[in-house]
Biopython code that builds the backbone (N, CA, C, O; Angstrom):
import numpy as np
from Bio.PDB.StructureBuilder import StructureBuilder

atoms = [
    (1, "UNK", "N", (28.765, -26.475, -5.431)),
    (1, "UNK", "CA", (28.011, -25.310, -6.243)),
    (1, "UNK", "C", (28.906, -24.262, -5.163)),
    (1, "UNK", "O", (28.608, -24.209, -3.969)),
    (2, "UNK", "N", (29.670, -23.708, -5.562)),
    (2, "UNK", "CA", (30.466, -22.724, -4.965)),
    (2, "UNK", "C", (30.393, -21.505, -6.037)),
    (2, "UNK", "O", (30.443, -21.589, -7.264)),
    (3, "UNK", "N", (30.207, -19.867, -4.888)),
    (3, "UNK", "CA", (29.551, -19.010, -5.644)),
    (3, "UNK", "C", (31.111, -18.522, -5.476)),
    (3, "UNK", "O", (31.794, -19.031, -4.588)),
    (4, "UNK", "N", (31.684, -17.471, -6.395)),
    (4, "UNK", "CA", (32.690, -16.501, -6.333)),
    (4, "UNK", "C", (32.302, -16.014, -5.557)),
    (4, "UNK", "O", (31.077, -15.971, -5.446)),
    (5, "UNK", "N", (33.400, -15.193, -4.313)),
    (5, "UNK", "CA", (33.166, -14.284, -3.292)),
    (5, "UNK", "C", (32.847, -13.039, -3.810)),
    (5, "UNK", "O", (31.877, -12.426, -3.365)),
    (6, "UNK", "N", (33.695, -12.487, -4.891)),
    (6, "UNK", "CA", (33.118, -11.143, -5.932)),
    (6, "UNK", "C", (31.479, -10.966, -6.089)),
    (6, "UNK", "O", (30.851, -9.954, -5.777)),
    (7, "UNK", "N", (30.882, -12.296, -6.697)),
    (7, "UNK", "CA", (29.590, -12.517, -6.864)),
    (7, "UNK", "C", (28.808, -11.889, -5.692)),
    (7, "UNK", "O", (28.057, -10.921, -5.804)),
    (8, "UNK", "N", (29.111, -12.647, -4.404)),
    (8, "UNK", "CA", (28.660, -12.403, -3.304)),
    (8, "UNK", "C", (28.593, -10.898, -3.124)),
    (8, "UNK", "O", (27.487, -10.358, -3.115)),
    (9, "UNK", "N", (29.854, -10.085, -2.960)),
    (9, "UNK", "CA", (29.897, -8.765, -2.917)),
    (9, "UNK", "C", (29.046, -8.022, -3.881)),
    (9, "UNK", "O", (28.416, -7.109, -3.346)),
    (10, "UNK", "N", (28.834, -8.182, -5.302)),
    (10, "UNK", "CA", (28.190, -7.511, -5.769)),
    (10, "UNK", "C", (26.501, -7.783, -6.059)),
    (10, "UNK", "O", (25.653, -7.205, -6.739)),
    (11, "UNK", "N", (26.502, -8.722, -5.355)),
    (11, "UNK", "CA", (24.966, -8.655, -4.734)),
    (11, "UNK", "C", (24.406, -8.277, -3.324)),
    (11, "UNK", "O", (23.245, -8.197, -2.923)),
    (12, "UNK", "N", (25.557, -8.078, -2.728)),
    (12, "UNK", "CA", (25.208, -7.249, -1.480)),
    (12, "UNK", "C", (25.543, -5.978, -1.636)),
    (12, "UNK", "O", (25.072, -5.188, -0.817)),
    (13, "UNK", "N", (26.111, -5.643, -2.326)),
    (13, "UNK", "CA", (26.626, -3.948, -2.931)),
    (13, "UNK", "C", (24.848, -3.557, -3.955)),
    (13, "UNK", "O", (24.007, -2.671, -3.800)),
    (14, "UNK", "N", (24.912, -4.291, -4.574)),
    (14, "UNK", "CA", (23.122, -4.089, -5.394)),
    (14, "UNK", "C", (22.242, -3.907, -4.494)),
    (14, "UNK", "O", (21.441, -2.989, -4.669)),
    (15, "UNK", "N", (22.142, -4.808, -3.174)),
    (15, "UNK", "CA", (21.066, -4.771, -2.156)),
    (15, "UNK", "C", (20.958, -3.447, -1.468)),
    (15, "UNK", "O", (20.019, -2.668, -1.299)),
    (16, "UNK", "N", (22.232, -3.443, -1.121)),
    (16, "UNK", "CA", (22.780, -1.924, -0.301)),
    (16, "UNK", "C", (22.523, -0.701, -1.379)),
    (16, "UNK", "O", (21.713, 0.029, -0.809)),
    (17, "UNK", "N", (22.730, -0.322, -2.241)),
    (17, "UNK", "CA", (22.264, 0.141, -3.440)),
    (17, "UNK", "C", (21.074, 0.266, -3.648)),
    (17, "UNK", "O", (20.871, 1.480, -3.646)),
    (18, "UNK", "N", (20.352, -0.143, -3.790)),
    (18, "UNK", "CA", (18.816, -0.607, -4.212)),
    (18, "UNK", "C", (18.153, 0.217, -2.540)),
    (18, "UNK", "O", (17.732, 1.373, -2.505)),
    (19, "UNK", "N", (18.214, -0.663, -1.393)),
    (19, "UNK", "CA", (17.997, 0.373, -0.301)),
    (19, "UNK", "C", (18.179, 1.577, -0.406)),
    (19, "UNK", "O", (17.173, 2.285, -0.363)),
    (20, "UNK", "N", (19.494, 2.216, -0.577)),
    (20, "UNK", "CA", (19.719, 3.844, -0.066)),
    (20, "UNK", "C", (18.707, 4.383, -1.202)),
    (20, "UNK", "O", (18.108, 5.396, -0.844)),
    (21, "UNK", "N", (18.325, 3.825, -2.759)),
    (21, "UNK", "CA", (17.842, 4.832, -3.397)),
    (21, "UNK", "C", (16.520, 4.891, -3.393)),
    (21, "UNK", "O", (15.904, 5.841, -3.875)),
    (22, "UNK", "N", (15.846, 3.645, -2.722)),
    (22, "UNK", "CA", (14.480, 3.337, -2.319)),
    (22, "UNK", "C", (14.291, 4.127, -1.250)),
    (22, "UNK", "O", (13.175, 4.618, -1.080)),
    (23, "UNK", "N", (15.295, 4.380, -0.382)),
    (23, "UNK", "CA", (15.214, 5.125, 0.765)),
    (23, "UNK", "C", (15.059, 6.610, 0.456)),
    (23, "UNK", "O", (14.095, 7.331, 0.712)),
    (24, "UNK", "N", (16.028, 6.871, -0.052)),
    (24, "UNK", "CA", (15.972, 8.568, -0.803)),
    (24, "UNK", "C", (14.674, 8.951, -1.773)),
    (24, "UNK", "O", (14.301, 10.121, -1.857)),
    (25, "UNK", "N", (14.107, 8.029, -2.395)),
    (25, "UNK", "CA", (12.839, 7.985, -3.035)),
    (25, "UNK", "C", (11.720, 8.076, -2.074)),
    (25, "UNK", "O", (10.811, 8.875, -2.300)),
    (26, "UNK", "N", (11.706, 7.306, -0.990)),
    (26, "UNK", "CA", (10.524, 7.203, 0.063)),
    (26, "UNK", "C", (10.589, 8.423, 0.936)),
    (26, "UNK", "O", (9.606, 8.843, 1.547)),
    (27, "UNK", "N", (11.773, 8.977, 0.976)),
    (27, "UNK", "CA", (11.800, 10.328, 1.641)),
    (27, "UNK", "C", (11.081, 11.445, 0.836)),
    (27, "UNK", "O", (10.246, 12.213, 1.315)),
    (28, "UNK", "N", (11.639, 11.432, -0.825)),
    (28, "UNK", "CA", (11.506, 12.736, -1.242)),
    (28, "UNK", "C", (9.931, 12.642, -1.481)),
    (28, "UNK", "O", (9.255, 13.667, -1.566)),
    (29, "UNK", "N", (9.379, 11.370, -1.586)),
    (29, "UNK", "CA", (7.836, 11.187, -1.667)),
    (29, "UNK", "C", (7.282, 11.746, -0.496)),
    (29, "UNK", "O", (6.335, 12.531, -0.556)),
    (30, "UNK", "N", (7.902, 11.331, 0.759)),
    (30, "UNK", "CA", (7.007, 11.923, 1.880)),
    (30, "UNK", "C", (7.025, 13.619, 1.879)),
    (30, "UNK", "O", (6.135, 14.386, 2.250)),
    (31, "UNK", "N", (8.384, 13.925, 1.320)),
    (31, "UNK", "CA", (8.675, 15.653, 1.833)),
    (31, "UNK", "C", (7.700, 16.131, 0.759)),
    (31, "UNK", "O", (6.871, 16.946, 1.163)),
    (32, "UNK", "N", (7.641, 15.825, -0.385)),
    (32, "UNK", "CA", (6.493, 16.381, -1.494)),
    (32, "UNK", "C", (5.019, 16.267, -1.043)),
    (32, "UNK", "O", (4.049, 16.951, -1.373)),
    (33, "UNK", "N", (5.126, 15.088, -0.096)),
    (33, "UNK", "CA", (3.472, 14.793, 0.239)),
    (33, "UNK", "C", (3.111, 15.593, 1.306)),
    (33, "UNK", "O", (1.926, 15.860, 1.506)),
    (34, "UNK", "N", (4.053, 16.031, 2.058)),
    (34, "UNK", "CA", (4.162, 17.150, 3.187)),
    (34, "UNK", "C", (3.524, 18.700, 2.774)),
    (34, "UNK", "O", (2.772, 19.538, 3.272)),
    (35, "UNK", "N", (4.345, 18.504, 1.521)),
    (35, "UNK", "CA", (4.325, 20.299, 0.835)),
    (35, "UNK", "C", (2.797, 20.403, 0.250)),
    (35, "UNK", "O", (2.136, 21.435, 0.373)),
    (36, "UNK", "N", (2.309, 19.227, -0.399)),
    (36, "UNK", "CA", (0.624, 19.186, -0.913)),
    (36, "UNK", "C", (-0.292, 19.377, 0.275)),
    (36, "UNK", "O", (-1.156, 20.253, 0.304)),
    (37, "UNK", "N", (-0.063, 18.514, 1.260)),
    (37, "UNK", "CA", (-0.868, 18.509, 2.254)),
    (37, "UNK", "C", (-0.850, 19.928, 3.126)),
    (37, "UNK", "O", (-1.871, 20.438, 3.588)),
    (38, "UNK", "N", (0.358, 20.422, 3.254)),
    (38, "UNK", "CA", (0.247, 22.189, 3.468)),
    (38, "UNK", "C", (-0.227, 23.016, 2.799)),
    (38, "UNK", "O", (-0.733, 24.044, 3.251)),
    (39, "UNK", "N", (-0.122, 22.604, 1.132)),
    (39, "UNK", "CA", (-0.572, 23.808, 0.370)),
    (39, "UNK", "C", (-2.100, 23.698, 0.280)),
    (39, "UNK", "O", (-2.872, 24.656, 0.252)),
    (40, "UNK", "N", (-2.467, 22.259, 0.235)),
    (40, "UNK", "CA", (-4.139, 21.970, 0.055)),
    (40, "UNK", "C", (-4.760, 22.242, 1.273)),
    (40, "UNK", "O", (-5.979, 22.071, 1.310)),
    (41, "UNK", "N", (-4.034, 22.732, 2.550)),
    (41, "UNK", "CA", (-5.115, 22.958, 3.719)),
    (41, "UNK", "C", (-5.059, 24.467, 3.738)),
    (41, "UNK", "O", (-6.031, 25.017, 4.254)),
    (42, "UNK", "N", (-4.029, 25.283, 3.238)),
    (42, "UNK", "CA", (-4.178, 26.633, 3.241)),
    (42, "UNK", "C", (-5.237, 27.025, 1.735)),
    (42, "UNK", "O", (-5.880, 28.062, 1.571)),
    (43, "UNK", "N", (-5.167, 26.113, 1.002)),
    (43, "UNK", "CA", (-6.444, 26.199, -0.023)),
    (43, "UNK", "C", (-7.969, 25.983, 0.421)),
    (43, "UNK", "O", (-8.948, 26.506, -0.111)),
    (44, "UNK", "N", (-7.962, 25.079, 1.536)),
    (44, "UNK", "CA", (-9.140, 24.948, 2.166)),
    (44, "UNK", "C", (-9.384, 25.797, 3.245)),
    (44, "UNK", "O", (-10.465, 25.672, 3.822)),
    (45, "UNK", "N", (-8.674, 26.547, 3.586)),
    (45, "UNK", "CA", (-9.092, 27.439, 4.459)),
    (45, "UNK", "C", (-9.591, 28.889, 3.549)),
    (45, "UNK", "O", (-10.514, 29.678, 3.746)),
    (46, "UNK", "N", (-8.553, 28.824, 2.511)),
    (46, "UNK", "CA", (-9.687, 30.053, 1.876)),
    (46, "UNK", "C", (-10.696, 29.808, 1.119)),
    (46, "UNK", "O", (-11.264, 30.838, 0.756)),
    (47, "UNK", "N", (-11.353, 28.398, 0.557)),
    (47, "UNK", "CA", (-12.530, 27.956, 0.408)),
    (47, "UNK", "C", (-13.324, 28.412, 1.567)),
    (47, "UNK", "O", (-14.445, 28.883, 1.373)),
    (48, "UNK", "N", (-12.721, 28.285, 3.025)),
    (48, "UNK", "CA", (-13.696, 28.211, 3.824)),
    (48, "UNK", "C", (-14.311, 29.804, 4.358)),
    (48, "UNK", "O", (-15.352, 30.133, 4.927)),
    (49, "UNK", "N", (-13.115, 30.570, 3.865)),
    (49, "UNK", "CA", (-13.055, 32.218, 3.705)),
    (49, "UNK", "C", (-14.218, 32.676, 2.893)),
    (49, "UNK", "O", (-15.166, 33.367, 3.269)),
    (50, "UNK", "N", (-13.973, 32.152, 1.664)),
    (50, "UNK", "CA", (-14.646, 32.852, 0.853)),
    (50, "UNK", "C", (-16.069, 32.163, 0.913)),
    (50, "UNK", "O", (-16.959, 32.940, 0.566)),
    (51, "UNK", "N", (-16.525, 30.845, 1.282)),
    (51, "UNK", "CA", (-17.571, 30.471, 1.631)),
    (51, "UNK", "C", (-18.582, 31.432, 2.710)),
    (51, "UNK", "O", (-19.772, 31.696, 2.537)),
    (52, "UNK", "N", (-17.939, 31.737, 3.548)),
    (52, "UNK", "CA", (-18.418, 32.491, 4.856)),
    (52, "UNK", "C", (-18.786, 33.948, 3.922)),
    (52, "UNK", "O", (-19.891, 34.487, 3.963)),
    (53, "UNK", "N", (-17.975, 34.296, 3.338)),
    (53, "UNK", "CA", (-18.016, 36.015, 3.060)),
    (53, "UNK", "C", (-19.577, 35.492, 1.918)),
    (53, "UNK", "O", (-20.563, 36.222, 2.022)),
    (54, "UNK", "N", (-19.642, 34.599, 1.192)),
    (54, "UNK", "CA", (-20.705, 34.499, 0.184)),
    (54, "UNK", "C", (-21.567, 34.506, 1.103)),
    (54, "UNK", "O", (-22.321, 35.478, 1.061)),
    (55, "UNK", "N", (-21.775, 33.629, 2.094)),
    (55, "UNK", "CA", (-22.868, 33.603, 2.688)),
    (55, "UNK", "C", (-23.673, 34.674, 3.824)),
    (55, "UNK", "O", (-24.775, 34.637, 4.372)),
    (56, "UNK", "N", (-22.511, 35.631, 3.862)),
    (56, "UNK", "CA", (-22.991, 36.746, 4.599)),
    (56, "UNK", "C", (-23.242, 37.393, 3.774)),
    (56, "UNK", "O", (-24.167, 38.155, 4.052)),
    (57, "UNK", "N", (-22.753, 37.519, 2.544)),
    (57, "UNK", "CA", (-23.746, 38.586, 1.255)),
    (57, "UNK", "C", (-24.796, 38.178, 0.843)),
    (57, "UNK", "O", (-25.543, 39.056, 0.411)),
    (58, "UNK", "N", (-25.311, 36.730, 0.789)),
    (58, "UNK", "CA", (-26.126, 36.165, 0.637)),
    (58, "UNK", "C", (-27.626, 36.787, 1.575)),
    (58, "UNK", "O", (-28.686, 37.228, 1.132)),
    (59, "UNK", "N", (-27.138, 36.582, 3.066)),
    (59, "UNK", "CA", (-27.863, 36.975, 4.103)),
    (59, "UNK", "C", (-27.971, 38.524, 3.864)),
    (59, "UNK", "O", (-29.071, 39.045, 4.046)),
    (60, "UNK", "N", (-27.002, 39.228, 3.503)),
    (60, "UNK", "CA", (-27.220, 40.598, 3.247)),
    (60, "UNK", "C", (-28.430, 41.112, 2.115)),
    (60, "UNK", "O", (-29.193, 42.053, 2.331)),
    (61, "UNK", "N", (-28.424, 40.358, 0.992)),
    (61, "UNK", "CA", (-28.824, 40.594, -0.053)),
    (61, "UNK", "C", (-30.425, 40.782, 0.208)),
    (61, "UNK", "O", (-31.275, 41.649, 0.006)),
    (62, "UNK", "N", (-30.351, 39.482, 0.768)),
    (62, "UNK", "CA", (-31.862, 38.814, 1.121)),
    (62, "UNK", "C", (-32.605, 39.978, 1.656)),
    (62, "UNK", "O", (-33.607, 40.465, 1.134)),
    (63, "UNK", "N", (-31.864, 40.497, 3.053)),
    (63, "UNK", "CA", (-32.341, 41.501, 3.791)),
    (63, "UNK", "C", (-32.685, 42.873, 2.909)),
    (63, "UNK", "O", (-33.620, 43.624, 3.189)),
    (64, "UNK", "N", (-31.686, 43.086, 1.699)),
    (64, "UNK", "CA", (-31.563, 44.265, 1.204)),
    (64, "UNK", "C", (-33.075, 44.158, 0.328)),
    (64, "UNK", "O", (-33.748, 45.175, 0.162)),
    (65, "UNK", "N", (-33.474, 42.948, -0.153)),
    (65, "UNK", "CA", (-34.506, 42.589, -0.866)),
    (65, "UNK", "C", (-35.587, 42.719, -0.383)),
    (65, "UNK", "O", (-36.494, 43.331, -0.946)),
    (66, "UNK", "N", (-35.691, 42.143, 0.801)),
    (66, "UNK", "CA", (-36.794, 42.532, 1.306)),
    (66, "UNK", "C", (-37.309, 43.787, 1.734)),
    (66, "UNK", "O", (-38.508, 44.014, 1.893)),
    (67, "UNK", "N", (-36.480, 44.517, 1.900)),
    (67, "UNK", "CA", (-36.556, 46.091, 2.213)),
    (67, "UNK", "C", (-36.700, 46.884, 1.177)),
    (67, "UNK", "O", (-37.014, 48.064, 1.334)),
    (68, "UNK", "N", (-36.456, 46.252, -0.234)),
    (68, "UNK", "CA", (-36.947, 46.838, -1.695)),
    (68, "UNK", "C", (-38.330, 46.405, -1.811)),
    (68, "UNK", "O", (-39.176, 47.111, -2.360)),
    (69, "UNK", "N", (-38.555, 45.399, -1.371)),
    (69, "UNK", "CA", (-39.984, 45.220, -1.875)),
    (69, "UNK", "C", (-40.816, 45.797, -1.029)),
    (69, "UNK", "O", (-41.899, 46.233, -1.418)),
    (70, "UNK", "N", (-40.430, 45.873, 0.207)),
    (70, "UNK", "CA", (-41.477, 46.937, 1.095)),
    (70, "UNK", "C", (-41.565, 48.098, 0.511)),
    (70, "UNK", "O", (-42.680, 48.595, 0.346)),
    (71, "UNK", "N", (-40.388, 48.766, 0.079)),
    (71, "UNK", "CA", (-40.302, 50.146, -0.540)),
    (71, "UNK", "C", (-41.368, 50.303, -1.493)),
    (71, "UNK", "O", (-42.138, 51.264, -1.488)),
    (72, "UNK", "N", (-41.407, 49.238, -2.404)),
    (72, "UNK", "CA", (-41.903, 48.920, -4.072)),
    (72, "UNK", "C", (-43.388, 48.951, -3.316)),
    (72, "UNK", "O", (-44.129, 49.904, -3.555)),
    (73, "UNK", "N", (-43.797, 47.949, -2.444)),
    (73, "UNK", "CA", (-45.183, 48.186, -1.681)),
    (73, "UNK", "C", (-45.636, 49.402, -1.227)),
    (73, "UNK", "O", (-46.835, 49.607, -1.416)),
    (74, "UNK", "N", (-45.223, 49.965, -0.869)),
    (74, "UNK", "CA", (-45.245, 51.691, -0.441)),
    (74, "UNK", "C", (-45.608, 52.351, -1.192)),
    (74, "UNK", "O", (-46.665, 52.982, -1.182)),
    (75, "UNK", "N", (-44.526, 52.320, -2.252)),
    (75, "UNK", "CA", (-44.881, 53.535, -3.488)),
    (75, "UNK", "C", (-46.237, 53.148, -4.067)),
    (75, "UNK", "O", (-47.196, 53.918, -4.106)),
    (76, "UNK", "N", (-46.241, 51.650, -4.599)),
    (76, "UNK", "CA", (-47.311, 51.517, -5.310)),
    (76, "UNK", "C", (-49.064, 51.569, -4.455)),
    (76, "UNK", "O", (-50.169, 51.566, -4.996)),
    (77, "UNK", "N", (-48.743, 51.607, -3.124)),
    (77, "UNK", "CA", (-50.049, 51.826, -2.157)),
    (77, "UNK", "C", (-50.980, 50.772, -2.677)),
    (77, "UNK", "O", (-50.798, 50.072, -3.674)),
    (78, "UNK", "N", (-51.943, 50.759, -1.908)),
    (78, "UNK", "CA", (-53.110, 49.823, -1.374)),
    (78, "UNK", "C", (-54.017, 49.440, -3.093)),
    (78, "UNK", "O", (-53.930, 50.259, -4.008)),
    (79, "UNK", "N", (-54.585, 48.505, -3.211)),
    (79, "UNK", "CA", (-55.181, 48.250, -4.752)),
    (79, "UNK", "C", (-56.325, 48.877, -4.624)),
    (79, "UNK", "O", (-56.934, 48.819, -3.556)),
    (80, "UNK", "N", (-56.797, 49.569, -5.680)),
    (80, "UNK", "CA", (-58.132, 50.368, -5.521)),
    (80, "UNK", "C", (-59.059, 48.762, -5.169)),
    (80, "UNK", "O", (-58.891, 47.567, -5.414)),
    (81, "UNK", "N", (-60.350, 49.847, -4.273)),
    (81, "UNK", "CA", (-61.572, 48.495, -3.811)),
    (81, "UNK", "C", (-61.639, 47.894, -4.893)),
    (81, "UNK", "O", (-61.388, 46.717, -4.631)),
    (82, "UNK", "N", (-61.886, 48.040, -6.279)),
    (82, "UNK", "CA", (-62.780, 47.339, -7.249)),
    (82, "UNK", "C", (-61.804, 46.294, -7.913)),
    (82, "UNK", "O", (-62.105, 45.375, -8.675)),
    (83, "UNK", "N", (-60.351, 46.717, -7.358)),
    (83, "UNK", "CA", (-59.156, 45.575, -8.286)),
    (83, "UNK", "C", (-59.056, 44.474, -6.858)),
    (83, "UNK", "O", (-58.172, 43.622, -6.953)),
    (84, "UNK", "N", (-59.783, 44.456, -5.750)),
    (84, "UNK", "CA", (-59.238, 43.963, -4.783)),
    (84, "UNK", "C", (-60.364, 42.437, -4.958)),
    (84, "UNK", "O", (-60.071, 41.259, -4.752)),
    (85, "UNK", "N", (-61.668, 43.031, -5.402)),
    (85, "UNK", "CA", (-62.283, 41.513, -5.679)),
    (85, "UNK", "C", (-61.604, 40.672, -6.354)),
    (85, "UNK", "O", (-62.052, 39.545, -6.565)),
]
sb = StructureBuilder()
sb.init_structure("model")
sb.init_model(0)
sb.init_chain("A")
sb.init_seg("    ")
for serial, (resi, resn, name, xyz) in enumerate(atoms, 1):
    if name == "N":
        sb.init_residue(resn, " ", resi, " ")
    sb.init_atom(name, np.array(xyz, "f"), 0.0, 1.0, " ", f" {name:<3s}", serial, name[0])
structure = sb.get_structure()
């Protein structure tokens, strides 16, 4: 059972071509993966900044609400003696 040298050459060429194509595809996928990682990192930074800003606003609003409650209580004044009972 002899194999023609041309068939062996074609098989070797197909393996080399397949390796080249798969290497290019893997390189392309790695490049896109790195690009997506950097993009997601920047988006994560933006979300972190927004979370800190929202947290700061909530703290500030809670303080303002407490001030408003105190001001309203001062405007209303103490309850009359008959209503306290």
